[in-house]
N, C-alpha and C positions, 0 to 999 in steps of 0.2 A: 504494500500500500504506500502511496506517495501523498504526503500531507503538506499542503501549502500553508506556511505561517506568514501571513501577510501583515506587515507593519505599515499602517497608513501614515505614520509619522515619517519624517525624512531623515531622522537621526540613526545612522548605522549602528552606533553603540547600543541603542535601545533594542535593535533587532538581535544583536548578539546576546544581550541579556535575556531577552525573551526566549531565544533558541536554547540557551543553557538551561533555563528553567524547564522548558518543554522536554528536553532530552532526558531529564531525570526520571520521567514517568512513562515514556513511550515504549511500547512493545518492540522487541528486537526486529520484527518484520516490517516496521514502519520507517520509511525514509522521510526525513524532515527537510523541507525545501523553504528556507527563510527568504523573504523578499521585502525590500524596503521601498517605500514610495519615492518616486523621483521628482515629485512636485507637491507643493503644499506647505506644511509647517513643521518645524523641528519637533514640536510637541503640540497636539491638539488640546485646547483648553477652553473652548466655548462652543455654543450651538452653531454659530456661523462657520467656524473652522471645521466642525464636524460635518456640516452639509457639503462643504468642498471636499473633505476627505472621503465622504461616502461616494462621490462621483469618481474619485481616484481609485477607490476600492473596486468599483465595477469595471473600470478600465483595466486594472491589473488582472482581475479574474478573467476577463475576455482575452487579454493578450497571452495569458498562460494556459488557456483552455486546451485540454487534451494532454497536459503534462502532469496533472495531479488528480487524485481521487476524492479528496475532501479538502476543505479549507477552513482556516481559523482567521477571523478578523481580529488582529491583536492590538486593539485599542479599547480601553475599558468602557467607553460609551457606546461601543458597537456601531460605529458609523457604517451605513449602507447594508446592515444585516438583513432586514426584511426585503429590501430590493434585490439583494443577491440571491436570496432563497426563491424569489419570484422568477428570476431570470435564468438561473443556471441549474443544470441537471445533475447535481451532486450535493452532498451535505455541506452546509456552511454553518459554523458556530461563531459566537462572540464571547469575549471574556466576561462581560458583565452578566449576561443571561445565563451562561453556563455556571458561573460561580453562585448566582442566586439559587439556581435549581439544585446545585449540590448542597448549599447551605440548608435547604428545607429538610434534607435527610439527616442532617448532623446536629440540629438544634431547633428550638422553638422560635427564637428571634435572631435576626442577623442585622449587622451594621456594616457600613463602609468605613474604612480608615484610609485616608489618602493624605497627600503631602501639601495640598494647596486648597484653600477655601474657594478659589476661583472655579474649581471643578464641580463643586457641590450641586448647583442647579441642573447641570447637564446629566450628571450621574443619577440624581434622584428621579429624573424623568424616566429613567429606565425601569425603576421600581414601579412607577405608575403604569407604564406600558405593559408590564408583566402582570399587573393586578395583584401585587404582593404587599401592598401597603400595610395590611394588618399584621404582617410578620416582620416589618422593618422598624428598626430602632433608631435610625438616623445616620448621618454622616459626621465623622469626627476627624478633625485636622489639628496638627500642632500649631502653636503660636509662632514657632521659628520659621524663618524663610530659608530658601536654598540658593545655591550659586549655580553650579553646572547642572543642566538637565540630565547629563549622562552619569552624574555621581550622586544623585539624590539619595539612593539607598545607603551609601556610605556616609554622606554629610549629615543626614537626618536620622540615622539609626536610633540614637538616644531619644530625641523627641518623639519619634514614631512609636517606640516601645512604651513611653509614658502615655501617649495617646491611646494605644491599644489597651493599656490597663484601665484607663478612664472609661473607654467604650465597653469594656468587659462588665462593668456594673450595670449596663443596659441591655446587653445582648450576649448570647452564649456562642455565637459564631461571628467571627470578624473576617470580612473580605478586604484584603489589602489591594486597593484599586489604583491602577495607573501603571503603564509600562515601565516607568523609571524605577519602580520598587518590585518588579517581577523577581521572584526567587527569595525575597526577604522573609516571607512567612516561615519557611523551613529553618531559617537561621535564628529566629527569635522565639520559636514556639515554646521553649522552656522558660521564657521570661514573662509569659502572658497567661493569665488564668482563664483562657477561653480557647475554643477551637479556631485556628487560623487557616484561612483558605487562600491559596495562590490561584488567581483566576486563569493564568496561563495553563497550569496543569489541568484545571477543571475543563477548560475549553478543548484542549487537544485530546484528552481522554473521551470527552463527549463526541468529538468528531470521529474518532476511531470507532466508537460504539455505533454511531449512526451509520457509518459506512458499512458496518457488518450487518446491521439491522435492515437498512434500506439504502443501497448504494446510489439510487437515483435522487435521494433527498426529498424535499417537499415539492410536490408537483400536482396536488389536487386541492379542491376547495379554494380558499382565499389565496393560495400560492400557485394556482394553475398558471401556466405560462401565458403571458398576455399575447394578443394577436400580433402578428408580424407587422412592423411599421417602418417605413423609411424615415431617415433623419438627416440632419445636416450639421456639419461642424464637429461631429464626434470622432474619436480615434477610430481607425478602420475596423479593428477587431470588435469593439463594442457596437459600432454601427451594424456590422454583420450579424452579431448575436441578436440585436433587437429586431433586425429585419428577418430573422428566422433562417439565416444562411449558416451552413456548416463552417465553423471556424476552428475545428479541432486540428491539432498538429501532432503527428506521430513523434514518438521519441527518436 
């Protein structure tokens, strides 16, 4: 199985961090294919940026079509997730949705812990979309700021641990949200009195499971493929996919 790990942020260091975390839990027969967006933002942190990143996600999926069996959109706000499921014939998962679904099986209430309050509105909208508000205990962030987006996990480890301890008073499962802190959950688990979830691990394992359950992904009901339609100004691969033309590329 070939699993595309698609980072909609343009920072290569985040892709490497995401890939390291994913590799810790992947079965031996899964080949991980990390990919970084070549346009957009170093790190997505608003609704507007997420909209732009969602379009880039669809472009990358179309350009890589035929080279992978399932995909993970590796940004915590899941930009482009529903659109990707509607358009492509394979399983696609997102970090936030996968982590929330995993949290439901591990505790009664879950919370997000992330590194910047700027992310809170966008992240919490994902809870509303999933209909999980009654199980959600809120989003918790440190008071401290960060310097390099590529070194957030190292720079903010101490304030993030303190934030997790504070959140643990409200929730029994804590989801560490944001690509810059991928992998941190397993490093600090003994320092926090709650279950810690790494969204990257949750999303890649869900993608593998969905591929084995239903290799074609979502393709019925609300995710039925839309009627073919011509377009203008799109990258060729995405224009062909929307027009219903075969864009698959052999290995």
